N, C-alpha and C positions, 0 to 999 in steps of 0.2 A: 425496574420493578423487582420487588423482593419475592422470593419463592422459598417455601419450606423445603428443607433437605429431604430428598428421596435417594437412598443409597442403592447403587447398582453393583452387582457382582462383577469382579474383575477377573480377567484371564491371565494376568501377570502378577507374579509374587511382589514385584516392586510397587504395584499400585494397591494391592490388597491390604486392608487394615488402615488405610489412609482416608479419613472422612472427606478431606478436601478434594480428593480425586473421585471417590465413589459417588459424590454428590453431583458430579458433572454428567451431562447427558451422554448416553452410550454413543460410541463411534458409529458413523454411518459408512456404508459401502461407498468408496470414491466414485463409483459409477453414478451415484445419485447426486453428487455435488452440484452439477449444473442445474438440476431441477430444484434443489434446495435453495439455490442462490438467485433463481429467476424471480424478478419483481415485475408483475404486470398489473397496471391499474385496471379498474373495471371498464368495459366497453361493450356497447350494443349497437348493431346497425341502425336501430331505431333512433340513436342519437342524431343521425342526419336529419331527422324530421323536426328537431327542436328549432326554436327561433335562433336568430343569429347571435344574440347576446349569450345565451346558454351554451351554444357551441363554442364560442370564443373562450368562455370560461373553462370549458372542458379541455381545450387544447393545452392548457398548462399541465395536464396529466402527463404529457410527453416527457417532462423533466423528471418524472418519478420512475419512468421505465428503466429497467436495468436487465440487460441480457448478458449473462456471465460469459467470460472468455477465459483468460489465462489465470484468473484468480482462483480457479479450482484448486490449484496447489497451495494457495494461501490458506484455505480452510484446513488442509492437512498440517501446514506449518503452525498455525495457531493452536490446533488441538494438541500437537506434539509438544509445543512449548508449555502449554498448561499442564499436561500430564507429567512430563518429566521435571518441570519446574517445581511442582508440588511434591514430587517424589522425594526430593531432598529437603522438604520442609514439613514433614509430618508433625503435627502439634502433639500427638499422643506418644507416651513412652513406649519403648520397644516391647515391653512385656505385654501391653495391650495388643500391639500389632501381632505378636507371636500367638496370642490366644485366638485372635480372629483367623489367622492363617491355619491354625490347627482345627478350628471349627469348620473351615472350608476343605479340610482333608489334606492339607499340605504338611508334609513332614519337615519340620524346621531343623535341618542338620546344622552341625557346627560350621560347615562351609557356607551354607545358605545364610545363616545368621551373620557371619562375617561380611558377606557380600552386601546384605541389606543394610547393615550399619554403615557401610561405606558409600552408599548412594547419597551423596550430598554435594556433588560438583555443580557449579552454577550452569544453568542452561541459558545460552545467549539467544537473542532474538534474531531479527533479520530486517533488512531494508526493503521497502516497497517503492520502486523507482519508476518514473514515467513522466512524459511531458504533460502539460496542463490539458485537462479535458478528457483524458483517456479513462477516467473513472476510478482513480486510486482511492479517493476518500469514500465514494459510494461502495466500492467493492469491500473495503475493510469494514465498513459499518454493517454491510449485509452479512459478512462472515461473523462478526461479533454478535449480531442479533440472534444467531443460532444458539448462543450460550446465555444462560441467565446471568444478569450482571451482579445480583446480590443473592446469596443463599443464606437462609437462617437455619442454624443448627441448635438443637436443644439437648439431644442425647444420642449416643452411638453405641450400639451393642451393650446397652445397659449402663454405659459409662456417661456421666454428666459431661456434656460438651456444648456449652452455650456460647455462641459467637456469631458475628456477621462476617460472612466470607465475601469479599469484593473480588469477583472473578476477573473482571477487566475494567480498565479505565482508559478513556481516550481524551487527550488534551491537545491543544494547539501549541506549537513551539512559539515562545515569546519573540516579538520582533526585535527586541534589544539583545537577545541571546544571553541574558543574565540568569545565573542559577536561581537568584531570589525570585525572579519573575516566573520561572518554571515552577518553583515551589508554590507560589501563589496560585498559579493555574491548576496545579494538582490539588491543592486544598479546596479551591472553589469547585473543582470537578467532584471531589468526594462529598462536599456539602450538598451539591445539587442531587447527587445520587442517593445519599443516605438521609437527606433532609436534616443535616446537622449544622454545626457552627464551628467547625474546626479552624477555619481561616481566622475568625474573630478571636478564638481562644489562643491560637499559636502565634500569629503574626503580631509583632510589636514594632513600633516606629524605630526604635534604636537597637533592635535585635541584630546581632552580627550574622553574617552570612553562614558561618560555620555552625552556629547554634541552631539556626533555622533548618539547615540541612539535616542535622541530627534529629530534630523534632519531627520533621516530615518523614524521615526514614523510620523512626520508631512507630509513627502512626501507620505507615504502609505495612510494616511488619505485623502490627497488631490486628490489622484488617485482613491479613492473609491475601494480599493482592496477588492475583495470578499472572497478569500480564499488563504492561503499560504500553499504550500506543501513543506516539507523539507525531502529530500531523504537521505539515508545512515545515519539515525539518530543514529545508533549504534556508530558512531564516538564519541559521547558524552562520552561513557564509556571508551574510550582509552585515554581521555585527563585527565589532573590533576583535582582533585576533586573540587577545588575552582573555576576554570575556567568553568568546566562543570556545576556546580550549577548556576553560573551567566548566562550562555547561556540558560539553561532551564528556569530560572526565566524570562529572557527577552522574550522568546517565549510565556510563559504563560501570561506575561503582555500584549502581543498583543491581546489576547483573552479578557483580563480583561478591559483594558483601551480603546482600539480601537475597541473592539467587533468584531475582525477578527478571524474566525475559523482557527486553525492550524492543518494540517494533517501531522503526523509523519510516515515516511516509513522506515522500517529497519528490522533488525533481532531481535529475542527475547532478545538480550543483553540489550535493552533499559528498559526492565522490572525491572532489578536490580536497575536502577537509579530512575525510576518513583515510585517504591514501597517503597523507603526510606521515602517519605513523602506522607501521605494520600491526602493532598490537591493537590499536583502535579499530582498524579495518577488520581484523580477525574476530574481535568481540562483537562488532556491529553486525557482521554477516555470519555468525556462527552456525546459523541454520540455512545458509545459502541466501540468494537474492531472488526477489520477485520482480521481474521486469515487465512492465506494462507498456507495450509499444503500440503504434498505430496499426490498425487492421490493414491487411494486404488485399489488394483488389482480387476478386475471384476466390478468396479464401473461404473456408467453411464458416469461420467466425463472422465475416462480413455478410455472407449470404443469410446466415441465421439472424443476424441483427437487423438487416434491412427489411426482411420479411415480417419480423415481429413489429418493427416500427411502423411499417406501412399499414398494418391493421388499424391503427388509430387515425382514421381519416374521417373528417367531419364536414367535408364539402358536400353540397347538395348532389353533385354528380360524381359518380365513381371515376377515379383516375387510376388506371391500371399501372402496375409496376412493370413497365416494359424494359427491355435491355438498355435502350437509350436513356430512360429515366433513371435507372439504377446507376448507369455510368456517370451521369451528370451529378448525382448526389455524392458519389464517391469522389469525383474530381473536386467538387466544391468543398467537401468536408475533409478531404485527404485521409479518409479512413478514421477520423476522429469521431467517436460516437456522440459526444456532447455537441459538436458543431453540426453533425448530421441531424440530430433531433431538433436543435434550435432552428436550423434552416427549414426543416419540414413544418415546424410550427409557424414560422413567419410566412411561408408560401401559402399555407392554408388561411392564415390571418387575412392576407390581401384578397384571396379568392372569395372569402365570405363577406368581407366588408364591401368589396366592389360589386357584389352580387353576381359575379361571373360564375361562382360555385364550381370552378374547375381551374386547373393550372397546367401549363405545358413545360417542356424542357427549357424553352426560351424564358419563360417566367422564372424558373428556378435560377437560371444564370443571372437574370436581371436583379432578382431579389437579393441574391448573394452579393452582387456588386453594390447595390444601393443601401442595403441595411446591415451588411456585415463587412463594411469597408475597413473597419479598424483592424480586423484580424486577417485582412487579405495578404499582407506581406508575410505574416507568420505562416499562413496556410501554403503560400508558395514555397517557403523554405522547407516546410514539412514534406511537401510533395516531392521536392528535390532531395530529401534526406537531410536537410539542414535543420534539424528539429531542436537544436540547442546552440548557444553561442560557443562554438568549438574552441575559439582561441582562449577561452577561460578555463577549459577543462583539460587536464593532462591525460587522463586514462578513462575515456568514456566506456562504461560497462566493464569489460575485462581485458582491455589492451594490455599486453604483457610487457611491452618495451618501456624503458625508463628514459626520460628526456635527459640529454647530456647537460642541460643547464641546471638540473635539480641538484641542490646542495646536499650536505650530510643529513642523515635522519634527524628530524626534529627542526630543521631550519626552514625558514619561510621560502616558498617557491617564488621564482622570479616572475615578474609581470611580463606577459607577452603583449607587446604593443602592436605587432604586425597585424594588419587586417586580413582575415581568412578569405581565401579566394574561392568563390563558388565555381569559377571556370575550371580550376585545378581539380576540384572535387568531382565535377561532372566528367572530366576527362578520365579520372581514375576509376570512376564507376563504369564507364564505357569499356575500359580495358579489362576490368574484372569480369564484366558480363561476357566479353569475348572469350575469356578463359573458362566459361561454363558456369559461373555463379548465377543464381537467380537475381532478379532486380533488388529484392529485399536484402539478400545476403551481401550483394555488392555494395549497397549503400551503407550497411552496417559496418562492413570491413573498412570501407573508405573513411567513414566517420572515426572509427577507432584509430586508424593509422594517423590521420591528420590531427586528432586530439592529442596523441602521444608526441607528435613531432610538428607543432604548429608553425615552426619557422621554415620547414622544408617546402620547396616549391617545385622540385623536379619530380614529375609524375613517375619516372622510372624508379627513382629511389623510394618514393612513397609506395609504389607497387610491391617492392621488396618487403617493406614494413607491413603492408596489408597481408601479404602471404604469411608472414610470421604470426600475425594475429590469428589467421585461419588455422594454421597448424597447431596453435596453442589451445584451441577450443577443445573441450572434452568431447 
């Protein structure tokens, strides 16, 4: 949706006199972030009185429910990337900026002018990492929705300034990992937002990759793109190595040459690629990492989520959220909000269709077994802390140690053929818990240690590595 620019007074000299920044919505108090990001579909207790068909249709609303958790900090990260990214790309000459500053009562000294002219370093983005179903895509889309996507400018402080400002753009990472495919996705995304035909105008059958990259970069720059979000970034890891490196280099060059922050959203697979080269990892996580993990049993996040979820009940009889009912939902969903909402929908489906109009703890377990069998193994692994294929990842999250098998910087990592042992993992978790760690911290530390040293089988040795990981945490 396109909005006409409304300029807001800024409290910082770096942002004053920059129409791209002043047109952004004012910053909110971080305390309000959870409320801003909460998405609740409409519901009324009278919905229980509707006929079965209408209630079954309404059950799909559960997939739209979003209860914010750790992505609160994501909003701050997006806002900071937008503001500081635009700070180095003010389209107006400095004399105009100086005039605006003086109108705002700011004395532009020689030192201040020198500083403001030097604000042009690239602002890097950050990765949003998490296992499937924890709400990465939903969270980032909810955050982006708080910012207008397109802002129309006409004049600024009496100076003619006609342009379309593309604040953010979200695209999916191509499955083949090719730069040309990503360029096509970006062009199609811009066309959808602006109702334009850039893809048709720019892409030619025999156009070289280098020429296409230049054309796309020029278009992005002319539209004053504020931030680029690339979802399903783990697709990079499934492509051929040479193509993957080219695409990653192109994304990093956006931050370097165009000073556009890039946010990568995907599974922890991307860590294996980023950590091959220190420079790539540094640029990809210049604003830190957003890690979206499974909810922990008894945590405030889980309690808040299950209570909001439980409100959307369409069975004829009220089913209370007892301690046993909450426990079975946590165990069957392993703290994954997507799985929990899906299970809640399926349980109510059967209760309404069978005309029982209620369900029990036993029903929840049976429905989970009968209708969610495909994800059963995955859920068991998640419950035990095995939420990724650890033998494929060297340094899950922030493991500090380096595998002895790893070659020189830039070389390909050796393939680990050994099958990872869940028995070893559980033994290591048990030892860490005995040493005073919580169950969650014990699983995380064990995963990190075994990811960094996938060929180690001695629990005592792995314990030493896990303790190194713990000490290295900020």
